VMD Tcl script that builds the backbone (N, CA, C; Angstrom):
set m [mol new atoms 270]
animate dup $m
set s [atomselect $m all]
$s set {name element resname resid chain x y z} {
  {N N MET 1 A -55.196 -19.913 8.716}
  {CA C MET 1 A -54.807 -18.534 8.793}
  {C C MET 1 A -53.739 -18.387 9.887}
  {N N GLU 2 A -52.661 -17.751 9.528}
  {CA C GLU 2 A -51.559 -17.562 10.465}
  {C C GLU 2 A -51.581 -16.138 10.994}
  {N N LEU 3 A -51.541 -16.023 12.313}
  {CA C LEU 3 A -51.464 -14.707 12.938}
  {C C LEU 3 A -50.025 -14.418 13.309}
  {N N LYS 4 A -49.603 -13.224 13.002}
  {CA C LYS 4 A -48.251 -12.829 13.338}
  {C C LYS 4 A -48.328 -11.539 14.142}
  {N N PHE 5 A -47.757 -11.559 15.347}
  {CA C PHE 5 A -47.776 -10.394 16.204}
  {C C PHE 5 A -46.430 -9.682 16.130}
  {N N ILE 6 A -46.494 -8.379 15.983}
  {CA C ILE 6 A -45.284 -7.559 15.967}
  {C C ILE 6 A -45.353 -6.656 17.188}
  {N N LYS 7 A -44.371 -6.791 18.052}
  {CA C LYS 7 A -44.353 -6.024 19.286}
  {C C LYS 7 A -43.876 -4.599 19.033}
  {N N ASN 8 A -44.698 -3.647 19.446}
  {CA C ASN 8 A -44.288 -2.245 19.399}
  {C C ASN 8 A -43.446 -1.941 20.626}
  {N N ILE 9 A -42.543 -1.012 20.490}
  {CA C ILE 9 A -41.737 -0.574 21.619}
  {C C ILE 9 A -42.158 0.854 21.944}
  {N N GLN 10 A -42.509 1.062 23.208}
  {CA C GLN 10 A -42.900 2.396 23.644}
  {C C GLN 10 A -42.506 2.530 25.104}
  {N N PHE 11 A -41.750 3.587 25.423}
  {CA C PHE 11 A -41.346 3.812 26.799}
  {C C PHE 11 A -41.059 5.293 27.022}
  {N N THR 12 A -41.063 5.690 28.280}
  {CA C THR 12 A -40.834 7.079 28.682}
  {C C THR 12 A -39.692 7.116 29.676}
  {N N ARG 13 A -38.830 8.100 29.543}
  {CA C ARG 13 A -37.712 8.278 30.475}
  {C C ARG 13 A -37.587 9.761 30.840}
  {N N LEU 14 A -37.227 10.006 32.096}
  {CA C LEU 14 A -36.874 11.351 32.530}
  {C C LEU 14 A -35.375 11.516 32.356}
  {N N ILE 15 A -34.974 12.555 31.648}
  {CA C ILE 15 A -33.569 12.790 31.358}
  {C C ILE 15 A -33.255 14.244 31.710}
  {N N LYS 16 A -32.134 14.440 32.388}
  {CA C LYS 16 A -31.718 15.801 32.699}
  {C C LYS 16 A -31.025 16.398 31.484}
  {N N VAL 17 A -31.660 17.414 30.934}
  {CA C VAL 17 A -31.166 18.074 29.726}
  {C C VAL 17 A -31.224 19.579 29.958}
  {N N ASP 18 A -30.162 20.255 29.627}
  {CA C ASP 18 A -30.114 21.714 29.738}
  {C C ASP 18 A -30.425 22.165 31.167}
  {N N GLY 19 A -29.963 21.368 32.155}
  {CA C GLY 19 A -30.146 21.716 33.555}
  {C C GLY 19 A -31.508 21.410 34.144}
  {N N ARG 20 A -32.398 20.775 33.369}
  {CA C ARG 20 A -33.755 20.469 33.836}
  {C C ARG 20 A -34.124 19.038 33.488}
  {N N LEU 21 A -34.969 18.431 34.323}
  {CA C LEU 21 A -35.489 17.108 34.000}
  {C C LEU 21 A -36.605 17.261 32.979}
  {N N LYS 22 A -36.517 16.480 31.924}
  {CA C LYS 22 A -37.553 16.512 30.882}
  {C C LYS 22 A -38.019 15.092 30.617}
  {N N GLU 23 A -39.286 14.967 30.272}
  {CA C GLU 23 A -39.868 13.658 29.965}
  {C C GLU 23 A -39.777 13.411 28.463}
  {N N PHE 24 A -39.098 12.325 28.095}
  {CA C PHE 24 A -38.946 11.939 26.700}
  {C C PHE 24 A -39.746 10.675 26.444}
  {N N ASN 25 A -40.541 10.682 25.384}
  {CA C ASN 25 A -41.339 9.524 24.980}
  {C C ASN 25 A -40.721 8.928 23.726}
  {N N PHE 26 A -40.395 7.640 23.791}
  {CA C PHE 26 A -39.776 6.926 22.678}
  {C C PHE 26 A -40.799 5.940 22.115}
  {N N ARG 27 A -40.940 5.900 20.783}
  {CA C ARG 27 A -41.857 4.966 20.121}
  {C C ARG 27 A -41.208 4.352 18.896}
  {N N LYS 28 A -41.449 3.059 18.749}
  {CA C LYS 28 A -40.948 2.334 17.566}
  {C C LYS 28 A -42.029 1.354 17.152}
  {N N PRO 29 A -42.403 1.337 15.868}
  {CA C PRO 29 A -43.531 0.498 15.434}
  {C C PRO 29 A -43.230 -0.995 15.338}
  {N N ASN 30 A -42.007 -1.429 15.636}
  {CA C ASN 30 A -41.716 -2.863 15.653}
  {C C ASN 30 A -40.573 -3.117 16.626}
  {N N GLY 31 A -40.381 -4.370 16.998}
  {CA C GLY 31 A -39.386 -4.716 17.989}
  {C C GLY 31 A -37.998 -4.981 17.442}
  {N N ARG 32 A -37.814 -4.797 16.144}
  {CA C ARG 32 A -36.488 -5.040 15.557}
  {C C ARG 32 A -35.564 -3.872 15.839}
  {N N GLU 33 A -34.270 -4.139 15.757}
  {CA C GLU 33 A -33.294 -3.079 16.032}
  {C C GLU 33 A -33.038 -2.173 14.836}
  {N N ASP 34 A -33.671 -2.442 13.704}
  {CA C ASP 34 A -33.511 -1.537 12.568}
  {C C ASP 34 A -34.756 -0.652 12.469}
  {N N GLY 35 A -34.704 0.348 11.640}
  {CA C GLY 35 A -35.825 1.265 11.509}
  {C C GLY 35 A -35.614 2.507 12.343}
  {N N GLN 36 A -36.696 3.218 12.587}
  {CA C GLN 36 A -36.596 4.507 13.264}
  {C C GLN 36 A -37.356 4.524 14.580}
  {N N PHE 37 A -36.836 5.302 15.518}
  {CA C PHE 37 A -37.541 5.648 16.732}
  {C C PHE 37 A -38.089 7.044 16.544}
  {N N THR 38 A -39.294 7.287 17.026}
  {CA C THR 38 A -39.837 8.632 17.106}
  {C C THR 38 A -39.741 9.048 18.562}
  {N N VAL 39 A -39.187 10.209 18.799}
  {CA C VAL 39 A -38.998 10.714 20.159}
  {C C VAL 39 A -39.717 12.050 20.258}
  {N N ASP 40 A -40.439 12.252 21.372}
  {CA C ASP 40 A -41.049 13.566 21.560}
  {C C ASP 40 A -40.809 14.070 22.972}
  {N N VAL 41 A -40.748 15.386 23.081}
  {CA C VAL 41 A -40.476 16.075 24.340}
  {C C VAL 41 A -41.131 17.452 24.264}
  {N N ILE 42 A -41.399 18.024 25.423}
  {CA C ILE 42 A -41.956 19.375 25.462}
  {C C ILE 42 A -40.845 20.344 25.863}
  {N N ASP 43 A -40.732 21.450 25.121}
  {CA C ASP 43 A -39.687 22.432 25.441}
  {C C ASP 43 A -40.143 23.336 26.586}
  {N N GLY 44 A -39.337 24.325 26.932}
  {CA C GLY 44 A -39.616 25.226 28.044}
  {C C GLY 44 A -40.864 26.076 27.869}
  {N N ARG 45 A -41.309 26.233 26.650}
  {CA C ARG 45 A -42.502 27.050 26.363}
  {C C ARG 45 A -43.771 26.212 26.233}
  {N N GLY 46 A -43.645 24.908 26.367}
  {CA C GLY 46 A -44.812 24.034 26.250}
  {C C GLY 46 A -45.066 23.519 24.846}
  {N N ASN 47 A -44.147 23.773 23.921}
  {CA C ASN 47 A -44.285 23.275 22.550}
  {C C ASN 47 A -43.727 21.865 22.466}
  {N N ARG 48 A -44.429 20.989 21.786}
  {CA C ARG 48 A -43.973 19.612 21.615}
  {C C ARG 48 A -42.975 19.553 20.469}
  {N N ILE 49 A -41.832 18.939 20.726}
  {CA C ILE 49 A -40.812 18.737 19.695}
  {C C ILE 49 A -40.763 17.244 19.389}
  {N N ILE 50 A -40.901 16.905 18.141}
  {CA C ILE 50 A -40.881 15.504 17.706}
  {C C ILE 50 A -39.730 15.335 16.731}
  {N N PHE 51 A -38.914 14.293 16.968}
  {CA C PHE 51 A -37.803 14.032 16.061}
  {C C PHE 51 A -37.601 12.527 15.930}
  {N N ASN 52 A -36.816 12.141 14.922}
  {CA C ASN 52 A -36.567 10.735 14.637}
  {C C ASN 52 A -35.109 10.382 14.873}
  {N N MET 53 A -34.906 9.122 15.258}
  {CA C MET 53 A -33.553 8.590 15.419}
  {C C MET 53 A -33.477 7.288 14.642}
  {N N GLU 54 A -32.318 7.036 14.053}
  {CA C GLU 54 A -32.109 5.827 13.255}
  {C C GLU 54 A -30.746 5.240 13.596}
  {N N LYS 55 A -30.655 3.905 13.568}
  {CA C LYS 55 A -29.392 3.253 13.894}
  {C C LYS 55 A -28.454 3.319 12.691}
  {N N THR 56 A -27.305 3.975 12.899}
  {CA C THR 56 A -26.274 4.112 11.877}
  {C C THR 56 A -24.938 3.799 12.525}
  {N N GLU 57 A -24.179 2.911 11.914}
  {CA C GLU 57 A -22.859 2.538 12.430}
  {C C GLU 57 A -22.930 2.124 13.902}
  {N N ASN 58 A -23.895 1.288 14.252}
  {CA C ASN 58 A -24.092 0.728 15.596}
  {C C ASN 58 A -24.459 1.753 16.670}
  {N N ASN 59 A -24.867 2.947 16.291}
  {CA C ASN 59 A -25.330 3.957 17.236}
  {C C ASN 59 A -26.618 4.573 16.730}
  {N N TRP 60 A -27.493 4.930 17.666}
  {CA C TRP 60 A -28.723 5.633 17.307}
  {C C TRP 60 A -28.407 7.110 17.148}
  {N N LYS 61 A -28.703 7.645 15.968}
  {CA C LYS 61 A -28.380 9.029 15.628}
  {C C LYS 61 A -29.658 9.806 15.323}
  {N N ILE 62 A -29.664 11.076 15.682}
  {CA C ILE 62 A -30.780 11.964 15.349}
  {C C ILE 62 A -30.721 12.252 13.857}
  {N N ILE 63 A -31.839 12.043 13.159}
  {CA C ILE 63 A -31.844 12.290 11.708}
  {C C ILE 63 A -32.669 13.524 11.340}
  {N N THR 64 A -33.319 14.133 12.311}
  {CA C THR 64 A -34.066 15.358 12.072}
  {C C THR 64 A -33.074 16.523 12.116}
  {N N ALA 65 A -33.065 17.343 11.086}
  {CA C ALA 65 A -32.017 18.345 10.928}
  {C C ALA 65 A -32.156 19.559 11.851}
  {N N THR 66 A -33.315 20.134 11.944}
  {CA C THR 66 A -33.458 21.390 12.673}
  {C C THR 66 A -34.026 21.146 14.069}
  {N N LEU 67 A -33.135 21.070 15.042}
  {CA C LEU 67 A -33.531 20.866 16.431}
  {C C LEU 67 A -32.753 21.822 17.321}
  {N N PRO 68 A -33.294 22.124 18.499}
  {CA C PRO 68 A -32.540 22.954 19.435}
  {C C PRO 68 A -31.229 22.277 19.838}
  {N N THR 69 A -30.247 23.071 20.168}
  {CA C THR 69 A -28.923 22.563 20.533}
  {C C THR 69 A -28.981 21.617 21.721}
  {N N TRP 70 A -29.833 21.901 22.701}
  {CA C TRP 70 A -29.898 21.059 23.888}
  {C C TRP 70 A -30.332 19.633 23.560}
  {N N LEU 71 A -31.071 19.445 22.479}
  {CA C LEU 71 A -31.434 18.087 22.052}
  {C C LEU 71 A -30.275 17.425 21.318}
  {N N LEU 72 A -29.638 18.148 20.421}
  {CA C LEU 72 A -28.520 17.582 19.660}
  {C C LEU 72 A -27.378 17.162 20.577}
  {N N GLU 73 A -27.148 17.926 21.640}
  {CA C GLU 73 A -26.082 17.596 22.583}
  {C C GLU 73 A -26.396 16.364 23.427}
  {N N SER 74 A -27.650 15.936 23.445}
  {CA C SER 74 A -28.071 14.786 24.258}
  {C C SER 74 A -28.165 13.495 23.456}
  {N N GLU 75 A -27.710 13.509 22.215}
  {CA C GLU 75 A -27.828 12.342 21.339}
  {C C GLU 75 A -27.209 11.080 21.957}
  {N N GLU 76 A -26.061 11.215 22.581}
  {CA C GLU 76 A -25.396 10.057 23.174}
  {C C GLU 76 A -26.236 9.446 24.305}
  {N N ALA 77 A -26.868 10.292 25.107}
  {CA C ALA 77 A -27.731 9.809 26.187}
  {C C ALA 77 A -28.926 9.055 25.617}
  {N N PHE 78 A -29.510 9.560 24.538}
  {CA C PHE 78 A -30.639 8.876 23.894}
  {C C PHE 78 A -30.207 7.515 23.375}
  {N N ASN 79 A -29.023 7.448 22.770}
  {CA C ASN 79 A -28.487 6.185 22.258}
  {C C ASN 79 A -28.385 5.163 23.387}
  {N N GLU 80 A -27.838 5.563 24.523}
  {CA C GLU 80 A -27.671 4.649 25.652}
  {C C GLU 80 A -29.020 4.162 26.177}
  {N N ILE 81 A -29.994 5.043 26.255}
  {CA C ILE 81 A -31.318 4.669 26.762}
  {C C ILE 81 A -31.992 3.673 25.828}
  {N N ILE 82 A -31.889 3.894 24.526}
  {CA C ILE 82 A -32.496 2.968 23.562}
  {C C ILE 82 A -31.820 1.610 23.644}
  {N N GLU 83 A -30.499 1.581 23.712}
  {CA C GLU 83 A -29.780 0.306 23.806}
  {C C GLU 83 A -30.154 -0.439 25.089}
  {N N GLU 84 A -30.291 0.273 26.206}
  {CA C GLU 84 A -30.709 -0.358 27.467}
  {C C GLU 84 A -32.091 -0.980 27.333}
  {N N GLU 85 A -32.986 -0.296 26.636}
  {CA C GLU 85 A -34.341 -0.813 26.451}
  {C C GLU 85 A -34.323 -2.107 25.638}
  {N N PHE 86 A -33.520 -2.159 24.569}
  {CA C PHE 86 A -33.424 -3.382 23.778}
  {C C PHE 86 A -32.877 -4.531 24.614}
  {N N LYS 87 A -31.915 -4.253 25.491}
  {CA C LYS 87 A -31.357 -5.308 26.358}
  {C C LYS 87 A -32.408 -5.823 27.334}
  {N N SER 88 A -33.254 -4.933 27.835}
  {CA C SER 88 A -34.245 -5.345 28.821}
  {C C SER 88 A -35.388 -6.164 28.217}
  {N N ILE 89 A -35.662 -5.990 26.916}
  {CA C ILE 89 A -36.750 -6.748 26.304}
  {C C ILE 89 A -36.262 -8.021 25.631}
  {N N ALA 90 A -34.955 -8.202 25.537}
  {CA C ALA 90 A -34.411 -9.391 24.860}
  {C C ALA 90 A -34.537 -10.630 25.711}
}
mol reanalyze $m
mol bondsrecalc $m
mol representation Tube
mol addrep $m
């Protein structure tokens, strides 16, 4: 019997968004660079916002359509954080 382990990726980062520091949780069910990341954050009212990002044209892009503007404007920062994480685990 062969056992195969697949490493999950999960990390948290504080990012300044919309003038405030917010805690973002990133999760990916496997260690490969393809597939989707699930990202969650709490807004100013305490509601949890969950969205997905997928690698397209060598950049991680938000694929969830209806999100607050402050999240959509931070897409580039999320891309950089995800790429840094892949470099650190390689």
